[in-house]
C-alpha atoms as an extended CHARMM CRD file, in Angstrom:
* protein
*
        58  EXT
         1         1  UNK       CA             24.2080000000       -2.4930000000       10.5830000000  PROA      1               0.0000000000
         2         2  UNK       CA             22.6480000000       -2.7290000000        7.0730000000  PROA      2               0.0000000000
         3         3  UNK       CA             18.9970000000       -2.8650000000        6.1360000000  PROA      3               0.0000000000
         4         4  UNK       CA             16.8130000000       -5.4620000000        5.3590000000  PROA      4               0.0000000000
         5         5  UNK       CA             15.9260000000       -5.8050000000        2.0940000000  PROA      5               0.0000000000
         6         6  UNK       CA             12.5530000000       -7.6250000000        1.0090000000  PROA      6               0.0000000000
         7         7  UNK       CA             10.7880000000       -8.0200000000       -2.6000000000  PROA      7               0.0000000000
         8         8  UNK       CA              7.5370000000       -9.3260000000       -3.3390000000  PROA      8               0.0000000000
         9         9  UNK       CA              6.3340000000      -12.3130000000       -5.2870000000  PROA      9               0.0000000000
        10        10  UNK       CA              3.5950000000      -10.9460000000       -6.7620000000  PROA      10              0.0000000000
        11        11  UNK       CA              5.1840000000       -7.5400000000       -8.5350000000  PROA      11              0.0000000000
        12        12  UNK       CA              8.9300000000       -8.3670000000       -8.0870000000  PROA      12              0.0000000000
        13        13  UNK       CA              8.8390000000       -4.8080000000       -5.8720000000  PROA      13              0.0000000000
        14        14  UNK       CA             12.0600000000       -4.4230000000       -4.4150000000  PROA      14              0.0000000000
        15        15  UNK       CA             12.5950000000       -2.0460000000       -0.9180000000  PROA      15              0.0000000000
        16        16  UNK       CA             14.4590000000       -2.0800000000        2.2890000000  PROA      16              0.0000000000
        17        17  UNK       CA             13.8130000000       -1.5230000000        6.1730000000  PROA      17              0.0000000000
        18        18  UNK       CA             16.4480000000       -0.3810000000        8.6520000000  PROA      18              0.0000000000
        19        19  UNK       CA             17.4060000000       -3.0010000000       11.6110000000  PROA      19              0.0000000000
        20        20  UNK       CA             15.8350000000       -2.1690000000       15.3020000000  PROA      20              0.0000000000
        21        21  UNK       CA             12.1010000000       -0.7030000000       13.5490000000  PROA      21              0.0000000000
        22        22  UNK       CA             10.2480000000       -2.6670000000       15.3750000000  PROA      22              0.0000000000
        23        23  UNK       CA              8.4890000000       -4.3880000000       12.1910000000  PROA      23              0.0000000000
        24        24  UNK       CA              8.7800000000       -8.2450000000       12.4910000000  PROA      24              0.0000000000
        25        25  UNK       CA             10.1320000000       -9.1250000000        8.6900000000  PROA      25              0.0000000000
        26        26  UNK       CA              6.5600000000      -12.2970000000        9.2680000000  PROA      26              0.0000000000
        27        27  UNK       CA              3.5730000000       -9.7570000000        9.4160000000  PROA      27              0.0000000000
        28        28  UNK       CA              5.6050000000       -7.0380000000        6.1690000000  PROA      28              0.0000000000
        29        29  UNK       CA              2.9360000000       -6.1530000000        3.3530000000  PROA      29              0.0000000000
        30        30  UNK       CA              4.3770000000       -5.6390000000       -0.0630000000  PROA      30              0.0000000000
        31        31  UNK       CA              4.1690000000       -1.8760000000        0.1650000000  PROA      31              0.0000000000
        32        32  UNK       CA              3.0520000000       -1.0310000000       -4.0970000000  PROA      32              0.0000000000
        33        33  UNK       CA              0.3100000000       -4.0250000000       -4.1340000000  PROA      33              0.0000000000
        34        34  UNK       CA             -0.4350000000       -4.9210000000       -0.1460000000  PROA      34              0.0000000000
        35        35  UNK       CA              1.0070000000       -8.5390000000       -0.9000000000  PROA      35              0.0000000000
        36        36  UNK       CA              1.7980000000      -11.2530000000        2.1880000000  PROA      36              0.0000000000
        37        37  UNK       CA              4.1010000000      -13.1410000000       -0.6700000000  PROA      37              0.0000000000
        38        38  UNK       CA              7.3690000000      -11.7800000000       -0.1420000000  PROA      38              0.0000000000
        39        39  UNK       CA             10.9440000000      -13.0440000000        0.9680000000  PROA      39              0.0000000000
        40        40  UNK       CA             13.8960000000      -11.1140000000        2.0300000000  PROA      40              0.0000000000
        41        41  UNK       CA             16.8530000000      -10.7530000000       -0.4030000000  PROA      41              0.0000000000
        42        42  UNK       CA             19.3140000000      -10.4630000000        2.1340000000  PROA      42              0.0000000000
        43        43  UNK       CA             19.6570000000      -13.3820000000        5.1470000000  PROA      43              0.0000000000
        44        44  UNK       CA             21.1360000000      -10.5240000000        7.0820000000  PROA      44              0.0000000000
        45        45  UNK       CA             24.3930000000      -12.4320000000       10.0740000000  PROA      45              0.0000000000
        46        46  UNK       CA             22.6080000000      -15.8300000000        9.7850000000  PROA      46              0.0000000000
        47        47  UNK       CA             24.8100000000      -17.6400000000        7.6610000000  PROA      47              0.0000000000
        48        48  UNK       CA             21.9600000000      -17.9040000000        4.8540000000  PROA      48              0.0000000000
        49        49  UNK       CA             20.4990000000      -21.1080000000        7.6430000000  PROA      49              0.0000000000
        50        50  UNK       CA             17.4190000000      -19.1270000000        8.2920000000  PROA      50              0.0000000000
        51        51  UNK       CA             14.9440000000      -18.7420000000        5.6840000000  PROA      51              0.0000000000
        52        52  UNK       CA             12.3970000000      -16.1790000000        5.5530000000  PROA      52              0.0000000000
        53        53  UNK       CA              8.7980000000      -16.2260000000        3.3750000000  PROA      53              0.0000000000
        54        54  UNK       CA              5.5450000000      -15.7590000000        4.5070000000  PROA      54              0.0000000000
        55        55  UNK       CA              3.7520000000      -18.0870000000        1.8100000000  PROA      55              0.0000000000
        56        56  UNK       CA              5.3360000000      -21.0760000000        3.9730000000  PROA      56              0.0000000000
        57        57  UNK       CA              4.6480000000      -21.7130000000        7.7040000000  PROA      57              0.0000000000
        58        58  UNK       CA              7.4630000000      -23.9830000000        9.5660000000  PROA      58              0.0000000000
């Protein structure tokens, strides 16, 4: 399984987390600037229909 890739909107820092770490993407913060304004770069196996962004509530 590939890693989950995230990017911070505030500082543009990108990082990866492996699947199965127990960390939910919705609770993540940027490790560089501690902002919660992040989004997932790769969508995984969901066909692009599921969107992830901490700044918008669905």
